[in-house]
N, C-alpha and C positions, 0 to 999 in steps of 0.2 A: 316385500315382494310385490311385483306388479300383479294386479288382480287377473286371474285366468278365466274366471267364470264368464266374462263377457265375450271372450274369444273362443272358448272351448265349451260349447253350449250344452244342449240337452243330451240325455242319455239314449236317444233313439237308436244310435248305432250299436248300442250294447247288444241288442237283439239282432239287428240287421247283420252286423259283422259275424256274429256267432252262427247265424243261419247260413250265410255264404260259406263260411269256413267248414262247418260240419257237413255241408252238402258236398264239398269237393276235396277236402284235404285227404280223404281216404283213397283218392284216385292215385294210381301208380304213375311213375314217370316213364313207363316203358315206351310211351308213344314218341319220346324224343322231343326236341325243341322245335321241330318244324311242323307240328300238327295244329298250330293255331295261327290264324291270320290276325293282323293288327286289329284290335278292338276299336281303336280311336282314329286310325288312319294317320297317326302322327309319324314324323320322321325324326331321325337322329342317329347318332352313333359315329364311331370312328370312320372318317372318310365317307360318310353317307351322302350320296348324290342328292341334291335338293335341299341340303341344310342351308338355312338362310342366316345362320349366326355369323355376324361380321366381327372379326377380331383384328386388332392392329398388328403391324409388323413390329416385333420387339427384339430384333437382332442386337446382341450385346447386353441385353437385360438379364440380370440374375435375380431369382426369387427364392425365398425359403417358405415352406409350408410346414407347420407344426401340428401334430396330432398324436393321440395316445395309442393309435392303432399299431398292432404288431402282427407278426406271422403272415398268413395268407391275405388277410384284410389289407395290410400295408402293401404287400406285393401287388394286389389288384388295383389299389388306388394309384400306385406308381405308374400303372399302364394308362390311367386317365391323364396323369401329369405328362406322360410321354407324348400323348396326342396333342396336348396344349403346346408343348415344345415344338412339335412338328408343324403345327399350324402358324405359330407366331415367331419362331426362331429364338424364343427365350430359353434360358436354362433354369430349371426348377429343381431345388434340392429338398428332399423330405427330411424333416428334423423330428426324430422320435421324442415325444414328450412323456412326462410322468404325471400321474394323479397326485394331488389335485393340480389340474393344468393351470389354474390361476397362479398358484405358487411358482410353478415352473416359468410361466410367462413373466412374473414379477422379477425373477432373478435374471432373465434374459434382458428385460427392459432396463433394469438397474445397471447391467453391464453394457448398455448402449447397443444391444444386438437383438431387437425384437424381430420375430419372423414377419414376413409380409402378410401372411394369412395364417390363422390358427383355426382348427376345427374344435369348437367348444361343445361338450356333451351336456351342458346344463343351461337352461334359460337364466338361472341364477348367476352363472358365470358370465354370461353376456352382459347382464345388468352391472355386475361388479366391474367388468372391463370398461364399460361406458363411464361409470361413476369415477373411476380412477383416471379417466382421460386417455386411456390406451386405445380404445376401439374407434374406428373411423366409420362414418355413415357410408352406405353404398352410393356409388356414383349413378348417373342417369341411366347408363346402359345396363348395369347390373340390376337396378331397380325395375327397369322395363321388363327384363327377363323374369324376375321374381313375380311381378304382377301378372304376367302372361301365363306363367306355368304353375302357380301354387294357389290353393284355396285360401280364402281369407284367414282361416284359423292358423295355417302354417305360416302365412305372412306375419300375423300378429305376434306369434311366439318369438319371432326374431326382431321385434320392435322394442325400443326403449324410448319413452318420452315422445311417442308418435313417429319417431324416425326409424327407418329400416337399417339395422346393423347386421342381421344374420341371414344367411342363405341356408336353409335346411337341405343340405346335400344328401344326407342319409337319414332314413327313418327305421324304426323297428316296431314290429308288432310283438309286444311283450306278453301276450296272453295265449301262449301255446305250450303244450306238453308233448314231448317227443318220446316215442317208445320203440323198443326192440321187438320187431314183429315175431321173431322166433320165440322169444320169451312169452309173449302173449298167446301165440298159437299152442305152445307146449302147456301153458297153464289153463287154457280155455278162457282167458280174460277178454273182456269186452271194453270198447271205448266208452268212458263214462260221460254222462250229460250233466250230472249234478255232483255236488261235493260228496253227498252220501254214496253215490255211485262210485266216485273216485276211491273212497275208503274201502268199498267192497272189492273193486278191481285190485287195489293194493293188497288186500288180504288174500285174494286169489293168487296173485303173483308170489306173495310170501309163502303161501302153503305149497307152492310148486317147488320151493327151494331156492328162489332167487330174491334178493333184497329188492323191495319195490322202487325206492328212489335214490338217485344220485344227486347230491347237493354240493355245489361249489362254494362252501362256506368260508374258504380262505379269502374270497372276494366278497366283501360285505354287500356290494350292490345287488348280488343275486338274491340276498335275503330280503332286501327292501322291495324287490320286485315281487317276490312271493307275497309279502304283506300287502302290497298295493292291490294285487288282484283279488285277494280275499276281502280286503276292506272295501274296495269299490263295489263289488258285487253284493256284499252283505249290508254295508251302511248306506250305499247309494251315492249318486253323483254329487248331490248338494253337500253332503257331509264331507265327501272326498275333497271338494274344492275348499271347504272351510278348514279342514285339517292341513291341506297343502299351503294355505296362507297363514296358518297358525291362528285362525280366528276361533277355533276351539282347541282345547288343551289335549295333550296326549294322555292325560288322565281321564278323558271322557269315556263313558261306558261303551261307546262304539269301538274304541280301541281295545278295551278289555275283551270284548266279544271276538274281535278278529284274532287277537293273540291266542285266546283260548281255542279257537278253531284251528289255527296253525299248529298248535301243540298236539292236535289229534294225529298229525303226521310226524312233526319234529320230535315229539316226546314219546312216540310209540317204539318200544324196543324192537330192533331188527328191521325197522322201516326205512332207515337212512344208511346208505353204504358207509361202513366204518364207524357207525354211530356218530355222536356229536364230535368226538375227538378227531375221528377220521375225516369227517366233513369239513371241519375247521382247518384241516391241512390240505384240502383239495381245492386247487384253483379251478376257475370256470372251465378252461379248455379240457382239463383232465376229467372233469365231471361229465363231459359229453363223451369223450373217447372211451372212457371205461364202461359206458352204457352200451357201446356198440362194438366191443372187442371181447374175446373170451369164449366165442362159440356159444354153446348152450348154457354156459355158466358165466355170463358177464357179471360185473360187480353190482349192477342194478338193472332193472327193467325199464325204468322211465327217468327222464331228466326234464325239469322245467326250465325253459328260457325262450327267448325270442326267435324270430326267423333266422337270425344270424348263426344259430346253432348249426345250420347246414355247412358252414365253412369248416367247422370242427368235425362233423360227420364225414366230410370229404377227406379227412386224414385217416379214416378207417376204411375197411373193405365194404362196409355197409353202403347201400345206395338209397338215397332219399326216394321214397315212394314205394320201395319194395322191402329192403331190410330195415329201413327206418321210416316210420310213419308218425303222424302228428294229429292231435285233436285240440280243439279250443279249450282253454282253461275253463273247467266246469263252473256252472252257476252255483254260487254259495248262497245267494239270496234269490231275488225274483228274476234277475237277468245275468247272463254270463258277462264277465268284465272284458273291456277292450282298453288296454293300457298301451300307450305309444311312447316311444322315446325317439331321440334323434341327435344328430351332430350338425351344428351350424358353422359354416365358413364365415369368419369375421376378419375384416381388414384391419391390420395393425400399423401398416405403413402406407399412407395414402399416395399411391403412385399410379401412373398409367398402366404399368405391368400388373400390379396387385389388383386394380379394379377390373382389368381385362380377365384375370384369372377368376375373380369372383363372378364375372359375367358368364364365363364358360361353365363354372360349377353350378350356376343357376339354370343352365340350358339342358334340354333333353339330350344333346349331343354327349355331354360328359356322363350323365347318369346312365345312358344306354350302354356305354362301354363297360361299366362295372356291373350293370344288371346282367349282361350276357355271361359274366364270369361266375355268377352264383353267390349265394350267401350275402345278398345285399338287397335292400329295399329302398325305393325312392318315393318321397311324397310329391315328386314332380308329376303332375297329371298329364304332361305332354309326352311322357315316355310310353312307347308302344308296349302293350301287355305281352306281345310275342317276343320281346327282348329277353324276358326271363327264361332260364334254361329248362325248366320242367313244370309240370302241371301244378305241383304243390306250390312252387314259388309264384307262378302266375296267379293262382287263386288268392294267395296272401296279398299280393300287390294290388289285384283288382279290388279286394275288399277294403284295403286301406284307402284307395282313391275314392271308392263308393261312399265312404263314411263322411267325405267332405270335412266339415268342421266338427262333426259329432264324435269326438273321441276325448279321452282324458290323457294328458301328458303325464309321464312318469313323475310321481309326487316328489321323490327325493331329488330329482333334477330341477324341480321348481324351487327347492329350498336353498337358503344360503349354503355355500359350499362347505363351510365348517360343520354344518349339521348333516347335509345330505350327500356329500361327495368327497369325503376325506377318509382314506384308509386309517383304521385304528382310532377313529374319533366319531362322535355323534351317533347318528342312526345306524351307520354301518357297524360300529363297535357294540352298540346296545343290542342289536339283533343277533350279533355273534354270541354275546353273553346269554341271550334268551335261548338260542339254539343249544347252548351248553346246559341251560337249566330252564326248560320250558314250563316248569311248575311255578316259577316266580313271575307271574303275570303282573302283579301290583308293583313289584320292585322294578321290573322292566319299564312299566309305564312311567314311574317316577323318574327314572334315569332319562328316558326319552324326553319328558317334559322339561327337565332341568337343562338338558343340552339344547333343546329347541329354543327355550326362552333366552338362553345366552346368545345363540347364533342369530335369531330373528331380531333380538334387541339391539345387537351391534351391527346387523346387516351384513355380517361377514361370513 
């Protein structure tokens, strides 16, 4: 794997971001979306007067864009593609992909039908696509937009061998815990600042008759995110980078400590909705919706995941900022963690149309459209903060941009896909097994190391 420590540098933002979030995420969204002026004066969005983005006329051009997005996220992205069609005359088709997307793309390419652009959720997948000769570097116009609109850290994550291949169209703040305000009020529970506080809050919720946590264990990536937040805060940024690059083994004592800490929640009877068996049958969307339905007796009081949880909350009657609030993932060690993720647009068919679409996706014009629809976060620093639809989302977006290069990218997404991004294999499977048996810390470490060694050794 490409070294990340040079591009994702110090842990300064670990405290900066947490301070920004904790100060503002408790605000309600009652003020609506019009109560903030643009913080940066930037322009952009569908039909925004003054947009300087130049796109070619592409009448008669047909393009395909592949991504693993489903449901509302897919619908919202299609509105962005519709604006591109309107501006250029091109026809764009969204192609639903499956995880792992590298395997999906491999079968499409073998059949002679690669998409023009694919949204890749892992830097490791970008590197693999380049190594296989599938990915094409960004053209001059797209590169110009990336350099103008993104911090160096976000540019570098999309590079392989010094060339820019990825446009990070979508980002995620993966260090958030969402809670049902009715449950907290009924229990007399408080937002925690530390891991010990979180355990106390969980017990308070449990004592009130509601299960503390909903866990989408059927999707292994949610479990890797839990681990990464605990590990980053507890072991620190340097160890995090070392483990992300497999420069230290998963049998390291720091991993033992993180798993033991996780077991304080995962292994506590009655703390996880449905216990382990139920959690392992619960997919991520359901883990959110079951937290915010059921009146005074939802299946859980809290659910951990990124800012994109808002899309799923939107499928319930709960409103973000009132019925559903959020707090930063509590500090397990000396500082609260800030883990980021993202999806990068990568060109697979080098054409005028594909490069134009990459240019559009790198612009604030595209990101602003989806920002206004909610449940989306852009690392594009030229997107006006006022584009986000509520105070919670604006605060999350502002803190991401304020972090500059000082964040840590999702560890499993940095790994070879065979280890960090494949359902039923590698880290996803090993942590699902750990959720089932949280007492077996040593056995879990051994499995993680065996699978990591195989994947990093082969680079696949």
